N, C-alpha and C positions, 0 to 999 in steps of 0.2 A: 926460449931462450937457442931457439935452431934459426941460424941464418940459410940463407938461398943457396948459397954455394955448399954447405952440406946437406939442405933437401933436395938438391939436384945431383948430388952423389947416392943418396939413398934411393931416390925415386925409381929405378930403370930397376931395382932388385926387391922390392919391395912388394910384396905379394898381397896383402892384405887390403881389401879395397876402402877400409876406413881410413888408415893409415895414409894410404896414396891419394885419400881426397885432400887431408890434411897438408900434406908434401906440395901437392899440388896447388894448392891456395897459397903458402909462403912463398912458391917459385912466382906465381902470377902478382903478388903484391911486392916482391922484392927485389925481382930479377932483373938484369936487364933484357932488352930485346932480344939480342942474337941467343939467348939462353932459353928465352921462352918460346922463340920458334922451332928453337931445337929440341926442346923437350915436351913442351905441350902441344903444339899442333900437328904433332905425329904419336902421340900418348894411344893407347891402348883404349882408353875410357872416353866415351861422348861430352862428357863433364869436363875433362880436362882440355879437349878441342875445342868447345865452346869460349871455355875460361881464355884460352890463348887469342881467341880472334876477337875477345870482347875487352881483352889486356890491351894489345897490340893496334896501332892507328897503321892506317893505308902506307904511311911513308915508313914505317917500320917494315913490309913488307914487299913481295915480289911476287909476280904472276905465277912463280914454278909453286910457291907458297900455299897460294889459296886455290889453285888449281884441282890437285884431287881432292881436296874437300867439298869441292860444287856437287860431286857423286858420292859423299858421304853417306853410312846407311842413316845416321840421323838427321831426323829432320831438321831440330835447332842449329846441329852444326853446320847443316846447306844454305839454311837462312841466314846466318852471320857471313857466311862465305859468300853468297851473292852481294851481300853488304856490302862486302870488303872488296868484291870483284867490279862492284860498279865505279867504286872511289877509286880502283886503279885504273879507269876509263876504258876497262876492259867489255867487250860485248856482252852485255846482261843475258842473250838468251843461251850463250855457250854452246849451241845447236852441233858445233865440230866435236862436242864430246861424245855426242851419241854413237858417231860411227868410227871415234877412235879409242872407244873403251875396249879393253882386253878380254872381256868376260862379258856374258849376257847378263850377270847381277850385276856387274858396272853400266853395261848399257841402260839397264831397266831405271836405275838410280839417275840415269843422267835424263830419262823422258821426264821423270818425276819431277827432277832441278827445273827442267823445261816448262812442266806446268805449273809450277809453283811459282814460275817468275812472271807469270801472266800469259803466256805467249800461248797461243791457239796452236793445237796437234791438228791436223788432216786425219777426218774421219775416216778417210781409207787405209790412213797409216794406222790407227789405232784399231782397226780391225785386221789389219796383218799381224799385228801384237796380237790380242786376241786369238787369233789361229797359228801364233808359232807354234815350233815343238818344243820350245826352251820353256818350262815351268815359271822362270822368272819375267820372262818378256808377257808370258800370257798374262801371270799377276797383274802386272801393271797396265795389260792393255784393259784388262776389265775392270782396274781401280779408276782407269782415264776414260770407260766408255758409261760410268755412273753421269745420267744425268744427259746421257745423248744416244741414250737407246732407241728404235725403232722397231717396229713388228715385223721386219726381215730379219730382226738379231736374235728373235724370240726361239726359235728351233737350235739354233747352235747353242744359247745358253744353259736350254733345259738339258742337251746333249751333255755339257758342261757341268749340270749341277750331277751326273751321275761319276765323275771323274773320279780317277783313284787317288789324285790329292786333295787332300779333304781341305785345304787352303783356295786350294783354285776352285771348287765346288762350291765353298762356303762365299766366294767374290763373286760367282755366277748367280748364286741367290741373291746375294743384295743389288745385283743389278735390276733383277728382276723383281725384289722389293720396291725399289725405286721407281720403278713401273708399272703398277698396279694395273693400268689400264690396256698394257699391251697386251694381258693374257688373263684365262680365265681360269678357273680352279679346274676344270674338265680335262686341261693341259697335264695336270699333276696327279690324275687317278690312279694312273699305271705307277708312281711313284710310290703312292700309301700300301699299295697291296704288293711290294717287291719282296721278296725274300730276303734279301738282305733287310738287317734292321736301320742299318746306318742310312742306308737311301731311305725310310720310312722315315728316320727322323728330319733329314731334310725336306722329307715333304711338310712336315709338319712345320717344321721351321719357315718355309715358304707360306704354307697357308697363314699361321697366327700372325704374320707379318703384313698381311692386309687388314689386322686393327680390329675396331670395335667387336661386334658379335661373332664374328670368323674365327677370331680369337680364340675365343668360348667355345666356338664348334671344332675348332681344330684340339685343342684339349681335351674336349669330350670322347671325341673319337679317338685319339691314344690313348685313353683310359682303358680301350677295350682291347688296344693292342694285345697280342700275345708273348710279347716279352716283357717279364716285369720289369727290367730296368729302364726299357722303353717307356710303359705305360703311366710309370710313376712322374714322368715329369709332368702329368697332366694333373696332379694331385692340386694344383692351386688354383683352378679353372674357377672364375669369376664373370659375373655379368659386367659389363661395359656400363658406365653413367653416360647420363645423357644422350642415351642413343635408343631409339625404336628399334626392335628388330623387325624385318621385311616378313612378309608370310610365308616365304621359302625359309627362312632362319627359325621362326620360330617353331616352323613343322619338324624342320631338323634336330632343334632342341629338345622337344617334344618325345622326338625317336629315341634319343641319346643319352638322357638324364633320367628315367628309373633306373637303368642297369649299372647306370657307372658307379664306378668303388670309391665312392667320395660318402662322407657322412651326410645324414638326414638334412640338419641345420643347412649344411652349403646346397644341397638341393633344392631346400625348400628357398631359400635368397635367388636361386637362380629362376626357378620357375616363377616366383612373384614379380620379377623384374620382365620376363621373357612376355609376362600377361596371357598365363596357363592355369586361369581357377581350377579346373580340372584337374589337372596334375597336384597342384596345390593342395586338394582336399584328400586325393589321394594319399598324398605324402604323408600327412597329418595324421592319419588314420591306421598308418602303420606303426606298432609301437616302437619306442626305441632300442638297440641293440641290448640284451642283456647283458650283464658283465661275465666274463668270461670264469667257468666255473673250474675249480681246481681238479686235476689229476685224480687224487687222491687223498685220503685222509692225513698220511703223512705229510703230505706238501702244504695241506693247510696248517698244519702246525708247523710246520718251517715258515712258513709267512708270519705266522701270528707272535710265535717266538723270539724271533730273532734275536731282540733287544735283551730276552731272558739270558740268553745264550753270550753277550758280549757284556753282561753284568754279572754272570755267573763265576765264582772265583776259581781260577785254578787248582786241582789238586796236588800236593806235593808228592813226589815218587818215596 
């Protein structure tokens, strides 16, 4: 019952996300190209901008309509913008957008678009981004460094793991996790003993990312952390399948497992998988934890008679 004219009139004023989506589809399906260009390509939601690019052909567009969308915050919008940009016979790499970007965020998005188009970015330029002072440029530099890091990058990456910007620290950890052959666990030993629980958590994430038995060892180490909210993250510790631990890993598990704050059955499963028969026998000899005793006779009555209280008829005043 709603035509494109009415939808176009309502869309700029509508605030509800679901209703805006419905109006967007009405416009995309029924409106003429100029209306779609005016309303959808400049809409606030990525869904609307993508829909506008999908519905419009290259003959309906101008370079000025598509160029801003090449550095859009949405991956899907950038994908369709590049497709239409090429259909307009424009430079598919749009490298000039990097230098003409008005803000660091737009410049970072231009770098992402350049990488997504398949163009190679010089390693020196990527490292300049990693060492930039603007967080937006640092983040895109770290994303571009994944798969291309070297031994020389490790000290800087470890320093960035301590960054006050959690997203930058996470991306630096992602680069290190993608190149486990470039660094050893001894290099993050001081992270594990740091006074800041956030740094210790990042060290656990890095250690766990090495996979196999190292993931289990990272969880067991975290179970001994003094911070309860951090130690609880290691409760799901489990032995990996199809992997045999090394001698060093087996010794590490044997030292951490007995005092770990997890259930006996969970410990037994880990000890069996690790090939620790002495520890298995010791754990089997331990009695299971007794049920918690009530604090008083009154609390026992309260626990056993709750159903009686529900069924007890109320006294009339």
